[in-house]
C-alpha positions as CSV (number, residue, x, y, z in Angstrom):
1,M,-75.2,99.7,-45.2
2,A,-77.0,96.5,-45.9
3,N,-73.8,95.3,-47.7
4,L,-71.8,96.1,-44.6
5,L,-73.8,94.5,-42.2
6,T,-73.9,91.3,-44.6
7,S,-70.2,91.3,-44.8
8,L,-70.0,91.9,-41.0
9,C,-72.1,88.9,-40.2
10,C,-70.1,86.6,-42.9
11,V,-67.0,87.6,-40.8
12,I,-68.4,86.9,-37.6
13,L,-69.8,83.3,-38.8
14,A,-66.3,82.3,-40.6
15,A,-64.9,83.1,-37.0
16,V,-67.3,80.9,-35.2
17,L,-66.7,78.3,-37.7
18,V,-63.1,78.3,-37.4
19,A,-63.2,78.1,-33.5
20,Y,-65.7,75.5,-33.5
21,A,-63.5,73.2,-36.2
22,Q,-60.3,73.9,-33.8
23,R,-62.3,72.9,-30.7
24,R,-63.5,69.8,-32.2
25,S,-59.9,68.8,-33.5
26,Q,-59.1,69.4,-30.0
27,L,-61.7,66.8,-28.7
28,V,-61.4,64.3,-31.7
29,A,-58.1,62.2,-31.4
30,R,-56.0,61.9,-34.3
31,N,-53.8,58.7,-35.1
32,Q,-50.0,58.7,-35.2
33,Y,-48.3,55.5,-36.1
34,E,-44.6,54.9,-35.1
35,R,-42.0,52.1,-35.5
36,M,-41.2,49.8,-32.6
37,G,-37.9,50.8,-30.9
38,G,-37.8,54.2,-32.5
39,D,-37.9,57.6,-30.7
40,V,-41.3,59.4,-31.1
41,T,-42.1,63.0,-30.9
42,M,-45.8,64.3,-30.5
43,Q,-46.6,67.9,-31.2
44,C,-49.3,69.4,-29.1
45,G,-51.7,71.0,-31.8
46,S,-50.1,74.2,-33.4
47,L,-48.9,75.8,-30.2
48,E,-45.8,77.9,-30.5
49,D,-42.4,76.6,-29.5
50,E,-42.7,78.9,-26.2
51,A,-45.8,77.3,-25.0
52,S,-45.8,75.3,-21.5
53,V,-48.0,72.1,-21.7
54,S,-48.5,69.2,-19.6
55,W,-49.3,65.6,-21.0
56,K,-51.4,62.8,-19.9
57,V,-51.8,59.2,-21.3
58,N,-55.1,57.2,-20.7
59,G,-56.1,60.1,-18.2
60,T,-53.0,59.7,-15.8
61,D,-49.4,61.3,-16.0
62,V,-47.0,59.8,-18.4
63,K,-44.7,57.6,-16.6
64,A,-42.5,56.1,-19.4
65,Q,-39.2,57.6,-20.2
66,H,-39.9,61.0,-21.8
67,R,-38.6,64.6,-22.3
68,L,-40.6,67.9,-22.8
69,E,-39.8,70.4,-25.4
70,G,-42.0,73.4,-25.3
71,P,-45.4,71.7,-26.8
72,R,-43.5,68.5,-27.9
73,L,-43.5,65.3,-26.1
74,L,-40.6,62.9,-26.8
75,L,-40.6,59.3,-26.3
76,T,-37.5,57.1,-26.4
77,Q,-37.1,53.4,-27.7
78,V,-41.0,52.9,-28.0
79,S,-42.6,49.5,-27.8
80,L,-46.2,48.3,-27.4
81,G,-46.5,49.6,-23.8
82,H,-46.6,53.1,-25.4
83,N,-49.8,52.7,-27.2
84,G,-52.4,54.7,-26.0
85,L,-54.4,58.1,-26.0
86,Y,-52.2,61.1,-25.4
87,S,-53.8,64.4,-24.4
88,C,-51.8,67.7,-24.0
89,F,-53.0,70.6,-21.7
90,Q,-51.8,74.2,-22.1
91,N,-50.5,75.8,-18.8
92,P,-51.6,77.6,-16.5
93,H,-55.4,77.1,-16.9
94,G,-55.2,73.4,-18.2
95,E,-57.1,73.7,-21.4
96,R,-56.8,70.6,-23.6
97,R,-55.2,71.9,-26.9
98,D,-54.8,68.1,-28.7
99,T,-55.4,64.2,-28.3
100,I,-53.3,61.9,-30.2
101,Y,-53.8,58.1,-30.2
102,L,-50.5,56.6,-30.6
103,H,-49.8,53.2,-32.4
104,V,-46.6,51.4,-32.2
105,G,-46.0,48.5,-34.7
106,T,-43.8,47.2,-37.4
107,P,-43.7,47.8,-41.4
108,P,-45.1,44.6,-43.1
109,Q,-42.8,42.0,-44.5
110,E,-43.1,40.2,-47.9
111,P,-46.4,38.0,-47.3
112,S,-46.4,34.2,-47.7
113,V,-48.8,33.5,-50.7
114,A,-50.3,30.0,-52.1
115,C,-52.8,29.3,-54.7
116,R,-54.8,26.4,-55.2
117,S,-57.7,24.9,-57.1
118,N,-60.2,22.7,-55.2
119,T,-62.7,23.4,-57.9
120,Y,-61.0,22.6,-61.2
121,P,-61.8,23.5,-63.9
122,K,-64.0,26.2,-62.6
123,G,-61.4,28.3,-60.7
124,F,-58.7,28.7,-58.1
125,Y,-58.2,31.1,-55.0
126,C,-55.1,32.4,-53.5
127,S,-54.4,33.0,-49.7
128,W,-51.6,34.8,-48.0
129,H,-50.6,35.8,-44.5
130,Q,-47.9,37.8,-42.6
131,Q,-45.4,35.6,-40.9
132,H,-44.8,38.3,-38.3
133,P,-47.3,40.4,-36.7
134,T,-47.4,44.2,-37.6
135,Y,-49.5,45.3,-34.6
136,V,-51.2,47.8,-36.7
137,P,-53.7,47.7,-39.4
138,T,-52.5,46.2,-42.8
139,S,-54.1,45.8,-46.0
140,F,-53.4,43.7,-49.0
141,E,-53.4,44.4,-52.7
142,V,-53.7,41.4,-55.0
143,D,-53.3,41.2,-58.6
144,V,-53.3,38.1,-60.8
145,Q,-52.4,38.0,-64.6
146,H,-52.8,35.7,-67.4
147,N,-51.7,36.4,-70.9
148,Q,-50.7,40.0,-69.7
149,R,-54.5,40.5,-68.6
150,S,-55.5,40.9,-64.9
151,L,-58.1,38.6,-63.6
152,E,-61.2,39.7,-61.8
153,V,-60.7,39.7,-58.0
154,Q,-63.5,38.2,-55.9
155,K,-63.0,38.5,-52.4
156,D,-63.8,35.5,-50.1
157,P,-66.7,36.0,-47.6
158,D,-65.5,34.1,-44.7
159,H,-61.6,34.6,-45.2
160,K,-60.2,38.0,-44.9
161,N,-56.8,36.9,-46.7
162,R,-58.2,35.1,-49.7
163,C,-59.7,35.8,-53.1
164,H,-61.1,33.7,-55.6
165,F,-60.6,33.8,-59.6
166,R,-62.0,32.0,-62.7
167,F,-59.8,29.9,-64.9
168,P,-60.1,32.3,-68.3
169,E,-59.3,29.1,-70.2
170,V,-58.8,25.3,-69.7
171,F,-55.4,23.3,-70.3
172,S,-53.6,26.7,-70.6
173,T,-49.8,26.3,-70.6
174,T,-49.4,30.2,-70.3
175,P,-48.1,30.6,-66.6
176,Y,-50.3,32.6,-64.2
177,K,-48.5,35.8,-62.4
178,V,-49.7,36.5,-58.7
179,N,-48.5,39.8,-56.8
180,V,-49.7,40.6,-53.2
181,T,-48.6,43.7,-51.7
182,A,-48.8,44.3,-47.7
183,V,-49.6,47.9,-46.9
184,N,-49.8,49.7,-43.5
185,A,-49.0,53.1,-42.2
186,L,-45.5,52.3,-41.6
187,G,-44.4,50.6,-44.9
188,K,-45.1,47.9,-47.5
189,A,-43.9,45.0,-49.0
190,S,-44.7,42.8,-52.0
191,T,-44.4,39.3,-52.9
192,T,-44.8,37.9,-56.6
193,F,-44.5,34.6,-58.2
194,S,-45.8,32.4,-61.4
195,F,-47.4,29.1,-61.4
196,E,-48.8,26.7,-64.0
197,E,-52.5,25.6,-64.0
198,S,-51.8,22.0,-63.5
199,S,-49.6,22.7,-60.4
200,I,-52.2,23.9,-58.3
201,V,-54.9,21.5,-58.6
202,K,-55.6,19.7,-55.2
203,P,-59.1,18.3,-54.5
204,D,-60.7,18.5,-51.1
205,P,-60.8,15.3,-49.1
206,P,-63.4,12.5,-49.9
207,E,-66.6,12.9,-47.7
208,R,-68.9,10.7,-45.6
209,V,-66.5,7.6,-45.1
210,T,-68.0,4.8,-43.7
211,A,-66.4,1.4,-42.6
212,T,-68.6,-1.4,-41.8
213,P,-67.9,-5.0,-40.6
214,I,-69.2,-7.8,-42.9
215,R,-71.1,-10.7,-41.2
216,L,-69.5,-14.0,-40.7
217,N,-66.1,-12.5,-41.9
218,A,-63.9,-11.9,-39.1
219,R,-61.0,-10.2,-41.2
220,R,-63.1,-7.9,-43.5
221,L,-64.4,-4.3,-43.6
222,E,-66.3,-2.4,-46.2
223,V,-65.2,0.7,-46.7
224,S,-67.1,3.7,-48.9
225,W,-66.8,7.3,-49.4
226,Q,-68.2,10.0,-51.7
227,S,-66.0,12.5,-54.1
228,P,-65.7,15.9,-52.5
229,S,-69.0,17.9,-52.9
230,T,-66.6,21.0,-54.2
231,W,-65.5,19.0,-57.2
232,P,-67.6,20.5,-59.9
233,D,-67.7,17.8,-62.7
234,I,-66.5,14.6,-61.6
235,D,-67.8,13.0,-64.9
236,N,-65.3,14.8,-67.3
237,F,-62.7,15.4,-64.8
238,P,-62.9,11.9,-62.4
239,L,-60.7,11.5,-59.5
240,K,-58.7,8.6,-58.1
241,Y,-58.5,7.6,-54.4
242,F,-55.8,6.3,-52.0
243,L,-57.0,4.4,-48.8
244,R,-55.0,3.8,-45.8
245,Y,-55.7,1.6,-42.6
246,R,-54.2,0.5,-39.5
247,P,-55.1,-1.2,-36.3
248,L,-54.9,0.8,-33.5
249,I,-52.4,-1.1,-31.9
250,R,-49.7,-0.6,-34.7
251,D,-48.2,2.7,-36.2
252,Q,-47.6,1.3,-39.5
253,W,-50.4,2.1,-42.2
254,Q,-51.2,-0.1,-45.2
255,H,-52.0,1.5,-48.5
256,V,-54.4,0.6,-51.2
257,E,-54.4,2.9,-54.6
258,L,-57.9,2.9,-56.5
259,S,-59.1,4.2,-59.8
260,D,-62.3,5.9,-59.7
261,S,-64.1,3.3,-57.3
262,T,-65.5,4.8,-54.3
263,S,-65.4,1.6,-52.0
264,H,-63.0,-1.0,-51.1
265,T,-63.0,-4.4,-49.2
266,I,-60.4,-4.8,-46.5
267,T,-59.5,-8.6,-46.4
268,D,-56.5,-8.8,-44.1
269,A,-57.8,-6.9,-41.2
270,Y,-56.9,-8.5,-37.7
271,A,-59.8,-10.2,-36.2
272,G,-61.2,-8.4,-33.3
273,K,-59.1,-5.2,-33.4
274,E,-60.2,-1.9,-34.1
275,Y,-58.9,0.0,-37.1
276,I,-58.4,3.7,-38.2
277,I,-59.2,4.4,-41.9
278,Q,-58.8,7.7,-44.0
279,V,-59.1,8.3,-47.7
280,A,-57.4,10.8,-50.1
281,A,-58.5,12.0,-53.7
282,K,-56.7,13.3,-56.6
283,D,-57.3,14.2,-60.3
284,T,-56.5,11.4,-62.5
285,E,-54.0,13.3,-64.5
286,I,-52.9,16.4,-63.1
287,G,-52.4,17.9,-59.6
288,T,-51.5,16.7,-56.3
289,W,-53.1,14.5,-53.6
290,S,-55.8,16.0,-51.3
291,D,-55.3,16.1,-47.5
292,W,-56.4,13.1,-45.8
293,S,-60.4,12.6,-45.1
294,V,-61.7,12.6,-41.5
295,A,-60.7,9.5,-39.7
296,V,-63.4,6.8,-38.8
297,H,-63.0,3.7,-36.6
298,A,-64.4,0.3,-37.4
299,T,-63.8,-3.0,-35.9
300,P,-64.2,-6.8,-38.1
301,W,-67.2,-8.7,-37.3
302,I,-67.0,-10.7,-34.0
303,E,-68.9,-14.0,-33.4
304,D,-71.4,-13.8,-30.7
305,P,-70.3,-15.6,-27.5
306,L,-72.5,-18.6,-26.5
307,P,-74.9,-18.2,-23.6
308,I,-73.1,-19.8,-20.6
309,T,-75.3,-21.9,-17.9
310,S,-74.7,-21.1,-14.3
311,T,-73.2,-24.1,-12.3
312,T,-74.1,-22.5,-8.9
313,E,-77.7,-22.9,-9.1
314,V,-79.1,-24.9,-5.6
315,D,-82.0,-27.2,-5.8
316,F,-84.5,-26.7,-3.3
317,S,-86.7,-29.6,-4.4
318,T,-88.1,-31.9,-1.3
319,E,-87.0,-35.0,-3.1
320,T,-84.5,-36.9,-0.9
321,K,-81.5,-38.2,-2.5
322,T,-78.8,-40.6,-1.5
323,S,-75.0,-39.7,-1.5
324,P,-72.8,-41.7,-3.8
325,I,-70.7,-44.4,-2.4
326,P,-67.3,-42.9,-1.6
327,S,-64.2,-43.9,-3.3
328,S,-61.4,-45.7,-1.8
329,N,-59.4,-42.5,-1.2
330,A,-62.6,-40.8,0.3
331,P,-62.6,-40.5,4.1
332,Q,-64.2,-43.6,6.0
333,K,-66.9,-43.1,8.6
334,A,-65.4,-43.4,12.1
335,D,-65.9,-46.4,14.5
336,P,-67.9,-45.9,17.5
337,P,-66.0,-44.9,20.7
338,V,-65.1,-47.8,23.4
339,G,-64.1,-47.7,27.2
340,R,-60.7,-47.2,28.4
341,A,-60.5,-50.8,29.8
342,A,-61.2,-52.2,26.5
343,R,-58.5,-50.3,24.8
344,V,-55.9,-51.4,27.3
345,L,-56.8,-55.1,26.7
346,T,-56.7,-54.4,22.9
347,F,-53.2,-53.0,23.6
348,F,-51.6,-56.0,25.6
349,S,-53.3,-58.9,23.9
350,P,-50.4,-59.5,21.3
351,L,-48.0,-59.4,24.3
352,L,-50.0,-62.2,26.3
353,L,-50.3,-64.3,22.9
354,G,-46.5,-64.3,22.8
355,M,-45.8,-65.4,26.4
356,L,-48.4,-68.4,26.1
357,P,-45.9,-70.8,25.1
358,L,-43.5,-70.4,28.0
359,F,-46.0,-71.6,30.5
360,M,-46.9,-74.9,28.3
């Protein structure tokens, strides 16, 4: 009797658990991934073909072009606009029977991959990206081999599409083989390529570039910089530098290649013109030039102008000063005015003098 009761309790408990699991599965959305432009069929749980259901997306009626076939919802030529949370309800009581989150996207294409060593000879890194978005979560599998041995992969803490590797040996002539595979729910694609150690060496740009004018030299600028802090062994693996500069009024650069010096004096600057200056770095034997450093601006020394004495000051002293003698071209002082009779006599006096001999 006790065994019978125990068995009955176990059956009841199992039925309750099954019902709970079914109910929970109806409440928790499941993901369904589909390709953009294709047709999609969504099944409402495990209902039979004769079941009658209704569908909603994001809580509202499905307005997109669709078709119902029993417990199935059919969408045609889906796009990103079809993404959303779909729920189905069994008629006639409207009990929710399933919830599906539809994700529309594309399978990945072959990723674009590049490797570089800015910490030679310590190590290198490889980075990758998809040339076109997939619109659904995509992960990447990375494998780098040297002498048929896979190298340890160290994920970059700041860049999700980058991994770091240590050089197993230095000055190796054996090529490295890199494989990066992009994977998502709609497919996968891989890129494989090989490189030699010397071809990926590329330092970071020089740091703390400064340019200062030289006193009493109107055509000179003193430029200095520091080697990139990421370059681990500047003594055994020295860098050479490439300097370029130009005045802002011109587009053409002037260039100077230097050995391992971290300073240079520009001697042919235009006086009084503002200059833009940048520096690049490269291993003295292998690899390629770095990107240009952050641009700095400087203007050669300009002599301070002499102070200008004002000529418009007014002398308010009480001393009386005589005016200078006017020049011959200066306007003369006018004569005092005379009466009208005097002016008439003056006018006729030459005429009277001319008639005087007639009366003698």
